[in-house]
C-alpha positions in Angstrom: -0.2 0.0 0.1 1.1 3.4 -0.8 2.8 5.0 2.3 0.9 8.5 2.0 -2.8 6.8 1.4 -2.1 4.4 4.4 -1.1 7.4 6.5 -4.2 9.4 5.4 -6.6 6.4 5.9 -5.7 6.0 9.7 -5.4 9.5 10.2 -8.8 9.7 9.0 -9.8 7.1 11.0 -7.8 8.4 14.1 -9.7 11.8 13.9 -13.0 9.9 13.2 -12.4 8.1 16.7 -11.4 11.3 18.7 -14.7 12.7 17.6 -16.5 9.9 18.7 -14.9 10.0 22.1 -15.5 13.7 22.5 -19.2 13.2 21.5 -19.5 10.6 24.0 -17.9 12.4 26.8 -19.1 15.8 26.2 -22.3 15.5 24.3 -23.1 17.2 21.0 -23.4 20.9 21.5 -27.0 22.0 22.1 -28.6 25.1 20.7 -31.0 27.4 22.9 -33.1 29.1 20.7 -34.8 32.1 22.6 -36.8 33.3 19.8 -38.3 29.9 18.9 -41.3 29.7 21.3 -43.3 26.7 22.7 -46.0 26.8 25.4 -46.8 29.2 28.4 -46.0 27.4 31.6 -49.0 28.0 33.8 -47.1 26.3 36.8 -46.3 23.1 38.8 -48.6 21.8 41.7 -49.9 19.2 43.7 -53.1 17.8 45.2 -54.3 18.3 49.0 -57.5 16.3 49.5 -58.9 16.9 52.7 -60.9 13.9 52.9 -58.2 11.3 52.2 -55.3 11.6 53.8 -56.6 15.0 55.5 -55.8 18.5 55.4 -51.8 19.7 55.4 -50.8 22.2 58.3 -49.7 25.7 58.0 -46.1 24.7 58.3 -46.4 22.1 55.4 -48.3 24.5 53.1 -45.6 27.2 53.4 -43.0 24.4 52.8 -44.8 23.2 49.7 -45.9 26.9 48.2 -43.3 29.0 49.8 -40.5 29.8 47.3 -37.6 30.7 49.9 -34.8 28.3 51.4 -36.2 25.1 52.4 -39.5 25.4 50.4 -40.5 23.8 47.3 -42.1 26.6 45.3 -45.1 24.8 44.2 -47.1 27.4 42.1 -50.6 25.2 41.7 -53.0 23.8 44.2 -55.6 21.4 43.3 -58.5 20.9 45.7 -61.3 18.7 46.1 -65.1 19.7 45.5 -66.9 17.7 48.3 -70.3 16.1 47.1 -71.6 17.6 50.5 -71.8 21.5 50.5 -71.6 21.6 54.3 -68.1 20.3 53.8 -66.8 23.0 51.4 -65.0 25.0 54.6 -62.6 22.0 54.7 -60.6 23.4 51.5 -60.2 27.1 52.9 -57.3 27.1 55.3 -54.7 25.6 52.8 -56.0 27.2 49.9 -55.7 30.7 51.8 -52.2 29.6 52.7 -51.1 28.7 49.0 -52.8 31.7 47.7 -50.8 34.0 49.9 -47.7 32.8 48.2 -49.1 33.1 44.7 -50.4 29.7 43.8 -53.1 29.3 41.4 -56.0 27.2 42.8 -58.3 24.8 40.9 -60.5 22.3 42.0 -62.1 18.7 40.7 -65.1 17.0 41.8 -65.1 13.3 42.4 -68.6 13.0 42.6 -72.0 15.0 42.4 -74.3 15.0 45.5 -75.7 11.4 45.9 -79.2 12.8 45.3 -78.3 13.8 41.8 -77.0 10.2 40.6 -78.6 7.4 39.3 -77.6 5.0 41.7 -78.0 7.4 44.9 -74.2 6.6 45.9 -70.8 8.5 45.8 -69.3 5.4 44.2 -69.9 5.0 40.2 -73.5 5.6 38.9 -73.9 8.7 36.4 -75.4 12.2 37.0 -79.2 12.1 35.8 -79.9 14.2 33.0 -82.6 15.8 35.2 -80.0 16.8 37.5 -77.5 18.8 34.8 -78.8 21.9 36.1 -78.6 21.4 39.9 -75.1 20.0 39.3 -74.0 23.3 37.5 -75.6 25.0 40.3 -73.4 22.8 42.7 -70.1 23.5 40.8 -71.0 27.3 40.9 -71.9 27.1 44.8 -68.4 26.0 45.6 -66.8 28.8 43.2 -68.8 31.4 44.8 -68.1 29.9 48.4 -64.4 29.9 47.7 -64.5 33.4 46.3 -66.5 34.8 48.9 -63.9 33.7 51.6 -61.1 35.1 49.7 -59.7 32.4 47.7 -61.4 32.8 44.1 -60.6 29.5 41.9 -58.8 29.9 38.6 -60.9 26.9 37.2 -63.0 24.0 38.3 -63.2 20.8 36.6 -66.3 18.9 35.8 -65.2 15.6 36.9 -62.6 13.8 37.8 -61.6 10.5 35.7 -64.9 10.3 34.1 -63.9 7.1 32.0 -62.6 4.6 34.5 -64.5 2.3 37.1 -63.2 2.4 40.8 -64.3 1.6 44.2 -64.3 5.0 45.7 -65.8 8.4 45.2 -66.7 8.6 41.5 -68.8 9.4 38.7 -69.3 8.0 35.2 -69.5 10.0 32.1 -69.5 9.6 28.3 -68.1 12.5 26.1 -71.7 12.9 24.6 -72.8 13.2 28.2 -69.9 15.8 28.8 -70.9 17.6 25.8 -74.3 17.7 26.4 -73.7 19.4 30.1 -71.1 21.6 28.7 -73.5 22.8 25.7 -76.4 23.3 27.9 -75.2 24.0 31.4 -71.6 25.4 31.3 -72.7 29.0 31.5 -74.5 28.6 34.8 -71.1 27.8 36.3 -70.1 31.3 36.0 -67.1 33.1 35.0 -64.8 30.7 36.5 -62.7 28.5 33.7 -63.7 25.2 33.1 -61.6 22.1 32.7 -62.7 19.0 31.0 -62.7 15.9 30.8 -59.7 15.0 33.0 -59.4 11.5 31.6 -57.5 9.1 33.6 -55.2 8.4 30.8 -55.7 11.5 28.8 -57.6 9.3 26.2 -58.1 11.4 23.3 -61.1 10.2 21.8 -63.1 11.7 24.9 -61.4 14.9 24.6 -61.5 14.9 20.8 -65.2 14.7 20.8 -65.3 17.9 22.9 -62.8 19.7 21.1 -64.5 18.5 17.6 -67.8 19.7 18.6 -68.5 23.3 17.4 -70.5 24.5 20.7 -68.5 22.5 23.5 -65.1 23.8 22.2 -66.1 27.1 23.2 -67.4 26.1 26.7 -64.2 24.5 28.0 -61.2 26.5 28.5 -58.6 23.9 29.5 -58.0 20.3 28.4 -57.1 18.5 31.4 -56.0 14.7 31.7 -54.1 12.4 34.0 -51.3 10.1 32.5 -51.8 6.9 34.5 -50.5 4.1 31.8 -50.6 6.2 29.0 -51.5 9.6 27.4 -48.2 11.4 28.2 -47.9 13.1 24.4 -48.1 16.2 22.6 -52.1 17.1 21.8 -51.9 19.1 18.3 -55.6 19.2 18.0 -56.0 20.9 21.6 -53.3 23.5 20.6 -55.1 24.2 17.2 -58.1 24.9 19.0 -55.9 27.3 21.4 -56.8 25.6 24.4 -54.4 25.0 27.3 -53.2 21.4 27.9 -52.8 20.7 31.9 -51.6 17.3 33.1 -53.8 17.7 36.3 -52.9 14.2 38.3 -50.0 11.8 38.2 -47.5 9.8 40.7 -44.5 7.6 39.5 -45.4 5.2 42.0 -46.9 4.7 45.6 -45.6 1.5 46.8 -42.2 2.9 48.0 -40.4 5.8 49.6 -40.1 9.1 48.1 -36.7 9.3 49.2 -35.1 6.1 47.1 -32.6 7.2 44.9 -32.3 6.9 41.8 -36.1 6.2 41.9 -37.1 9.9 42.5 -35.0 10.8 39.7 -37.8 9.5 37.6 -39.9 12.3 38.7 -37.6 15.1 36.9 -37.8 13.1 34.0 -41.7 12.8 33.8 -41.6 16.8 34.4 -39.2 17.0 31.3 -41.4 14.5 29.3 -44.6 16.8 30.0 -42.7 20.0 29.1 -41.7 18.4 25.8 -45.3 17.3 25.1 -46.1 20.9 25.4 -48.4 20.6 28.8 -48.9 24.1 30.1 -48.9 22.5 33.9 -48.0 19.6 35.6 -49.6 18.6 38.9 -48.7 15.9 41.4 -50.8 13.7 43.5 -51.0 14.1 47.2 -48.6 17.1 48.0 -48.1 15.3 51.7 -47.6 11.5 51.4 -44.9 8.8 51.9 -44.4 8.8 48.0 -45.0 12.4 47.4 -43.0 15.8 47.4 -43.6 16.2 51.3 -43.4 13.2 53.8 -45.9 12.1 56.4 -42.9 13.7 58.8 -43.2 17.2 57.1 -39.8 16.7 55.6 -39.3 17.5 51.7 -38.5 14.1 49.8 -36.0 13.5 47.2 -38.9 13.6 44.6 -40.0 17.1 46.2 -36.4 18.3 45.6 -36.7 16.6 41.8 -39.7 18.8 41.7 -38.0 22.0 43.0 -35.3 21.9 40.3 -38.3 23.1 38.0 -40.6 24.7 40.5 -38.4 27.0 42.2 -37.0 28.5 38.9 -39.7 28.2 36.1 -42.2 30.3 37.5 -45.9 31.2 36.2 -45.6 33.1 32.8 -42.3 31.7 31.7 -42.4 30.5 28.1 -40.7 27.2 26.9 -38.3 27.7 24.2 -36.5 25.4 21.8 -33.4 23.3 22.8 -32.8 19.6 21.7 -34.7 17.8 24.1 -32.3 14.6 24.0 -28.7 16.1 22.9 -26.7 13.0 24.4 -27.6 9.6 25.6 -29.7 9.7 28.8 -29.4 13.3 28.6 -32.5 15.6 29.0 -32.8 19.2 28.5 -35.5 21.8 28.4 -35.2 25.7 28.6 -37.5 28.4 29.4 -37.7 32.4 29.4 -39.1 35.3 30.8 -38.9 38.8 30.2 -35.4 38.6 31.6 -34.5 35.5 32.6 -33.3 32.1 31.0 -33.6 28.9 32.7 -32.2 25.8 31.5 -33.3 22.3 33.4 -30.7 19.2 32.5 -31.6 15.9 33.4 -28.7 13.3 33.7 -29.7 9.6 34.0 -26.0 8.3 33.3 -24.4 6.6 36.3 -21.2 8.8 35.6 -20.9 12.5 35.3 -21.2 14.2 31.6 -20.3 17.3 30.2 -23.0 19.0 28.0 -22.0 22.0 25.7 -24.4 24.6 25.0 -24.9 27.7 22.3 -27.1 30.6 22.8 -28.9 31.9 19.8 -31.0 35.2 19.6 -30.0 36.1 22.9 -27.2 37.0 25.5 -26.6 35.6 29.0 -22.8 36.1 30.6 -23.5 33.7 33.4 -25.7 31.2 34.9 -26.0 30.2 38.5 -25.9 26.3 38.7 -28.2 24.4 41.1 -28.1 20.6 41.4 -30.2 17.8 42.9 -28.7 14.3 43.2 -28.4 11.4 45.4 -26.2 13.6 47.7 -27.4 16.9 46.8 -30.8 18.8 47.3 -31.0 22.0 45.3 -27.3 22.6 45.9 -25.9 25.8 44.7 -22.7 24.9 42.8 -21.7 28.1 41.9 -21.2 29.9 38.5 -21.1 28.9 34.8 -19.5 31.3 32.8 -20.7 31.9 29.1 -18.1 33.2 26.4 -19.0 33.9 22.7 -22.6 32.8 23.4 -21.4 29.0 24.3 -20.8 27.3 27.7 -20.1 23.8 29.2 -21.7 22.7 32.2 -20.6 19.5 34.2 -23.6 17.2 35.1 -23.2 15.0 38.4 -24.3 11.2 37.8 -27.9 10.5 38.1 -29.0 14.5 38.7 -31.3 17.2 37.7 -29.2 20.5 37.0 -31.1 23.7 36.7 -29.1 26.8 35.2 -30.5 30.3 35.9 -29.2 33.4 34.3 -30.5 36.9 33.4 -30.8 37.6 29.9 -30.6 41.2 28.2 -32.2 40.1 25.0 -34.9 37.5 25.3 -36.4 37.8 22.0 -39.2 38.8 20.3 -42.1 36.6 18.9 -43.2 36.7 15.1 -46.4 38.2 15.3 -45.1 41.2 17.1 -43.2 44.1 15.4 -40.9 46.0 17.3 -40.7 49.9 16.8 -38.5 52.7 18.2 -40.0 55.8 19.9 -38.1 58.1 22.3 -35.3 55.8 22.2 -37.4 52.9 23.9 -38.8 49.9 22.9 -42.3 49.5 22.3 -44.3 46.6 20.8 -47.3 46.3 18.7 -49.5 43.7 16.8 -48.9 44.7 13.0 -51.3 42.3 11.3 -53.9 40.4 13.3 -56.4 40.7 15.9 -55.1 39.5 19.5 -56.2 39.3 23.3 -54.4 40.5 26.1 -54.3 38.7 29.6 -52.2 39.5 32.6 -50.0 37.1 34.1 -52.4 35.4 36.1 -54.7 34.7 32.9 -57.0 37.3 33.7 -58.6 38.9 30.5 -57.4 42.6 30.0 -58.4 43.3 26.7 -59.3 42.3 23.3 -57.3 44.4 20.7 -57.1 44.8 16.7 -54.1 45.4 14.8 -52.4 48.7 15.7 -54.2 49.2 18.7 -51.1 49.4 21.0 -49.5 52.0 18.7 -52.2 54.0 17.9 -53.9 54.5 21.1 -52.5 56.3 24.3 -53.2 54.5 27.6 -54.8 51.4 26.3 -52.6 49.5 28.5 -50.5 50.3 31.6 -46.7 49.4 30.9 -46.0 45.9 32.2 -45.6 42.2 31.1 -48.7 40.8 29.6 -49.6 37.6 27.9 -50.8 38.1 24.3 -52.7 35.5 22.3 -53.7 35.5 18.6 -56.4 33.6 17.0 -53.9 31.9 14.8 -51.1 31.0 17.1 -50.6 27.8 18.8 -49.3 29.2 22.0 -49.6 32.1 24.0 -46.4 34.5 24.2 -45.2 37.0 26.8 -44.8 40.5 25.8 -43.1 43.6 27.8 -45.4 46.5 26.9 -44.3 49.9 27.1 -46.6 52.7 26.6 -45.4 56.4 25.9 -47.2 59.8 26.1 
């Protein structure tokens, strides 16, 4: 063989091996694109069921919904609508405490009052068609009770898990029955947002029927569901109908301690999967339980710390942005932005540490603060990660979740918005489409036509708003600055 050809051949092989080794050790560089936006993050939460296993106490509520040191930072509380209206008061104490920390609160009924059911029993049976109006009034009375007592609900569900037979408090519904109820009685519930259908497996045929009904689709605000056994996947139909998609209940296992490692790491991976599936909210089952984020001794568990890697840093109103979800084997990444912040959450399921490279596109961050939860760490501040020329490398502990938080001076502007210059300050306006403005709690502020923000003084106070268009697949955050 010609010596030059021999050398060239094996030099090429040598370089290929080096590249392979480099990719195994460091992973492919992952680009974080601040201009490519996904879904609005409504929040992360858990359920407090006062009937079983009983209400949590004030200290536990602070630990769950507070966001200081030694607190989880949950931003959503799910509560139970008791079939007995005389027991509504059981939900107040924890709801008030969660609200004091800024949490969003929604409610789910397991059963209508027994007098309204076909079997006169809290277990199984169906809602009598002659009781639809009374049931709507029952749901409204719960909304009114909570609001009157200082805890207005963000949303209320029609029924928890209508499509599974169980031996505890429950009620069976078909999609046709729920469509009938929504079409004819939803308005009687009032202005509180409505969640449906909360299928136990996010069964698409059940919710597809609602979304494809021209009237019912206008009566439901949030498509909710659970992921017991299946259902954890994107839901394009719901997004095309401009509906938020919430995962309103799940737990990874209930037969073991929440402190087992690396078992607890699966919670971090599950939240990652839900975010990649474009869910707007993730809600764990019981907030306090041996297998939950807080155990029966009031201690934050390893599963709780896994949740904290998201909940403490990815706050309501953040927008998920584009980054490769799996840039290396057993390494999973999601990224989020607010008006000034960039957060990156990385799950490393490998049994060894890894180096992961990133590049920031359409934005700039000078450095990140790194937080880690692993077998030996609980949301540990692991120092600073420097960014140079929009690139950085982060070291990931074996079997860990790492969260990077940084301040961004340019977080990007979404496509429907045109950036204009006036008095040397930035302002934004929609250039070619109708749009709706919401505050960061999801409350409607104003419906607008093209050019409104640019042509009308004092249309809105300066601040951060959520903008939604008829054609958009997701809602967007926008910093609106008005000038006089």
